[in-house]
One Martini backbone bead per residue (centre of mass of N, CA, C, O) as a GRO file, in nm:
protein
   85
    1MET     BB    1   1.444  -0.561   1.853
    2ARG     BB    2   1.387  -0.309   1.612
    3THR     BB    3   1.263   0.013   1.516
    4ILE     BB    4   1.174   0.151   1.218
    5VAL     BB    5   1.152   0.496   1.121
    6CYS     BB    6   0.976   0.694   0.878
    7SER     BB    7   0.902   0.901   0.650
    8ILE     BB    8   0.804   1.030   0.369
    9LEU     BB    9   0.812   0.827   0.089
   10LEU     BB   10   0.898   0.764  -0.237
   11ILE     BB   11   0.848   0.507  -0.459
   12THR     BB   12   1.086   0.622  -0.662
   13GLN     BB   13   1.293   0.527  -0.482
   14SER     BB   14   1.541   0.299  -0.544
   15ASN     BB   15   1.599   0.217  -0.216
   16PHE     BB   16   1.333   0.179  -0.055
   17PHE     BB   17   1.268  -0.141  -0.081
   18ALA     BB   18   1.551  -0.243  -0.006
   19GLU     BB   19   1.545  -0.122   0.287
   20LEU     BB   20   1.286  -0.257   0.383
   21TRP     BB   21   1.381  -0.554   0.337
   22GLN     BB   22   1.628  -0.536   0.517
   23THR     BB   23   1.482  -0.492   0.773
   24ILE     BB   24   1.273  -0.734   0.779
   25SER     BB   25   1.499  -0.961   0.727
   26ALA     BB   26   1.641  -0.885   1.012
   27GLY     BB   27   1.368  -0.867   1.219
   28ASP     BB   28   1.249  -0.592   1.181
   29VAL     BB   29   1.060  -0.312   1.228
   30TRP     BB   30   0.843  -0.130   1.003
   31SER     BB   31   0.774   0.235   0.977
   32GLY     BB   32   0.551   0.420   0.755
   33VAL     BB   33   0.506   0.632   0.474
   34ILE     BB   34   0.331   0.554   0.169
   35ARG     BB   35   0.359   0.637  -0.173
   36ASN     BB   36   0.121   0.576  -0.416
   37LYS     BB   37  -0.012   0.446  -0.725
   38LYS     BB   38  -0.274   0.440  -0.928
   39LYS     BB   39  -0.399   0.351  -1.228
   40ASN     BB   40  -0.516   0.669  -1.263
   41GLY     BB   41  -0.260   0.841  -1.097
   42ASP     BB   42  -0.328   0.855  -0.825
   43TYR     BB   43  -0.260   0.921  -0.499
   44PHE     BB   44  -0.155   0.733  -0.208
   45TYR     BB   45  -0.163   0.693   0.164
   46LEU     BB   46   0.034   0.486   0.394
   47GLN     BB   47   0.028   0.369   0.700
   48THR     BB   48   0.292   0.144   0.797
   49LEU     BB   49   0.323  -0.200   0.931
   50ILE     BB   50   0.605  -0.424   0.964
   51ILE     BB   51   0.601  -0.772   1.076
   52PRO     BB   52   0.793  -1.027   1.166
   53MET     BB   53   0.740  -1.371   1.157
   54PHE     BB   54   0.805  -1.652   1.371
   55ASP     BB   55   0.918  -1.956   1.418
   56MET     BB   56   1.029  -2.209   1.633
   57MET     BB   57   1.340  -2.152   1.509
   58GLY     BB   58   1.355  -1.824   1.425
   59ALA     BB   59   1.230  -1.795   1.153
   60ILE     BB   60   1.106  -1.636   0.894
   61SER     BB   61   0.752  -1.696   0.780
   62ALA     BB   62   0.632  -1.396   0.796
   63TYR     BB   63   0.426  -1.100   0.726
   64LEU     BB   64   0.294  -0.826   0.895
   65SER     BB   65   0.040  -0.592   0.773
   66VAL     BB   66  -0.046  -0.251   0.858
   67CYS     BB   67  -0.293  -0.022   0.737
   68GLN     BB   68  -0.351   0.336   0.684
   69ASP     BB   69  -0.538   0.567   0.547
   70LEU     BB   70  -0.400   0.918   0.463
   71THR     BB   71  -0.502   1.082   0.211
   72SER     BB   72  -0.683   1.303   0.333
   73SER     BB   73  -0.485   1.435   0.515
   74VAL     BB   74  -0.253   1.491   0.317
   75MET     BB   75  -0.424   1.676   0.134
   76HIS     BB   76  -0.506   1.886   0.334
   77GLU     BB   77  -0.201   1.965   0.400
   78ILE     BB   78  -0.139   2.058   0.115
   79ALA     BB   79  -0.357   2.274   0.084
   80PHE     BB   80  -0.271   2.442   0.337
   81THR     BB   81   0.016   2.508   0.236
   82ARG     BB   82  -0.067   2.656  -0.024
   83THR     BB   83  -0.219   2.895   0.124
   84LEU     BB   84   0.063   3.002   0.261
   85GLU     BB   85   0.214   3.093  -0.021
   0.00000   0.00000   0.00000
């Protein structure tokens, strides 16, 4: 099993979820930061780890996802970067 790590990706990238599903469907672990949009239009950022779970026959039976909200940290970083410009 290998671990795939990515940097911040925009949810609008057309191949983003295709690549994510390709990774976890192959039995590999995926880790990265996902930017998503709330119904009110605000963005939020999640550090996400997705781990395939296997049954006794070795087939993928489920996926375990662990997320941590990074929105506050990312927004502070964006604001700080803007002050340097």
